[in-house]
C-alpha positions in Angstrom: 77.4 105.7 138.3 77.7 109.4 139.9 80.1 111.0 140.2 81.5 109.7 137.1 78.7 110.1 134.7 79.6 111.1 131.2 83.4 109.9 131.5 84.9 107.6 129.1 87.8 106.9 130.4 87.7 103.0 130.8 87.6 102.7 126.8 91.2 104.4 126.8 92.3 102.0 129.4 91.2 99.0 127.9 92.4 99.7 124.4 89.3 100.6 122.9 90.3 103.9 121.6 93.2 102.0 119.4 90.8 99.9 117.9 88.6 102.7 117.0 91.6 104.4 115.6 92.4 101.6 113.1 89.0 101.0 112.3 88.6 104.7 111.0 91.9 104.8 109.4 91.7 101.3 107.7 88.3 100.4 107.2 86.3 104.1 106.7 89.3 106.2 105.3 90.6 102.8 103.6 94.2 103.7 104.4 96.3 100.4 104.8 100.0 99.7 104.4 100.7 96.6 102.8 104.9 96.0 102.8 106.4 98.5 100.7 103.2 99.9 99.2 99.7 101.2 100.6 96.4 100.8 99.6 93.6 103.5 99.7 89.9 102.2 99.1 87.7 104.4 101.1 84.2 103.4 102.6 82.8 107.1 103.4 79.3 108.8 103.7 78.0 110.2 100.5 78.1 113.6 102.2 81.8 113.7 102.5 83.0 115.8 99.7 86.7 115.1 100.5 89.2 114.3 103.3 93.0 114.5 103.6 95.7 112.2 105.5 99.3 113.2 106.1 101.3 110.1 106.4 105.3 109.7 107.1 107.1 106.7 105.9 110.6 106.7 107.1 112.0 109.8 105.8 109.4 110.6 103.2 106.1 112.3 103.4 102.9 111.5 101.8 100.2 114.3 101.6 97.1 112.4 100.5 94.0 114.1 99.5 90.7 111.9 98.5 88.0 113.9 96.4 84.2 112.6 96.3 83.0 115.1 93.4 80.0 112.4 92.7 79.0 111.8 96.4 79.6 108.3 96.5 80.4 105.9 99.2 83.1 104.0 97.6 84.9 103.3 94.2 88.4 104.7 93.5 88.2 105.9 89.6 91.6 107.7 89.7 94.9 108.0 91.2 97.7 110.5 90.7 101.2 110.1 92.4 103.2 113.3 92.4 101.2 114.4 89.5 101.2 111.0 87.2 98.3 109.1 86.9 98.6 105.3 88.1 97.2 102.5 86.5 96.3 98.9 87.0 98.1 97.4 89.9 99.7 100.7 90.7 96.3 102.2 91.0 95.5 99.7 94.1 99.0 99.5 95.5 100.8 102.8 95.9 104.6 102.4 96.2 106.1 103.4 99.4 109.7 105.4 99.2 112.3 106.3 101.7 113.6 109.2 99.8 113.2 112.4 102.0 110.8 113.8 99.6 107.2 115.1 100.3 105.1 113.2 97.7 101.3 114.3 96.7 98.8 111.4 96.3 95.4 112.7 94.6 92.5 110.1 95.0 89.2 110.4 93.2 86.3 108.4 93.9 83.3 108.0 91.5 
């Protein structure tokens, strides 16, 4: 209603913005912390070639890159943590550390 046309302030006051942040991070980008690990299971538009997340866990930092070379919506085919390929359960549950180190995580969809 005039004079407030175009203002979206109520969504910030009601907590809707916080819920949208959670939806985007957890259900679109697929980043979810689960105890002493985190999961990456993105569900993104096919047109996204890649995205990056920077995450701090206590004294450690995780620089996460998700690449989508085949233009798919979902399906993790490879995960590397600090240059080492993760397999089995490690591929889905990436361990968190409190070691003061910057860790590199590379995820490939396909």
